[in-house]
N, C-alpha and C positions, 0 to 999 in steps of 0.2 A: 478060047483063052480070053478072059476079060481084062482089058487094059484100062478100064474106067478109073481105077484108083492109082494108076501110074503117075508119078510126079512129072510135072511139065518142066523140062530142062531146057536151058538156053545156052547159046554160045556167047563168046565175048563180042562177036559181031552184032548179035541181037541186042546185047546190053548197050553197045555204042549207039545202035540205031534208035532204040527206045529212049535213050537219054539225049539223043541228038548231039553227040560229041564225037570227035575223031577217035578212031579205033586205038591209036597209039596211047591216048590218055587212059582208056579203060585197061589196056594191057599193062601199063605202068602200075596202076592201082592194084590189079590182080597179082602182079609179080612182087610188089613191095609190101603187101599186107598179109602177113602169115595167118591171120585169122580168117581170111577169105579163101576157102579151099574148094576145088572142084568136087562135085558130087559123084561124077562118073566120067569115063573116057569113052570116046568112040574113035578108035584108032589113036591118032595123035591129037584129036580135038578134045579140049576140056569142056565139060558140060557143067553148068551151074544151076542151082535152084532159082526160081523166079524171085525169091526174096533177096537174092544177091544184087539185083538191080537197085534196090533201095540203099543197100550198104555202099555200093559203088557211087551212087548219087551223093550220099553223105560225105564220102571221102573226097570227091571232086569239089564239092561245095567248101569243105574245110581247106583244101589246097588253095582255091580261089580267094577265100577270105584272108588267109595268111599272105598271099601274094599282094592283095590290095592294101593290107596294113603296111607292108614294106614300102609300097610306092608312095605313101603319104609323106610329103616333106615335113621335116621337123622345124617348126618356126619358133622353137623355144630356146 
């Protein structure tokens, strides 16, 4: 059986590790973004395509940007 064309799937833990962020932040993004869906399941473990890493990175960056904008004091 040739598995050379099989997609490389990752867990939420691998995503967190590659992005160097706490797992709870990745889980929150995966739970609250309906457009990011698991590709497969291995028992109770959700598996995602590798391109999901970039999507999660984008969402975390957007969250951080919104958070920074709120923290800027209004001097006007």
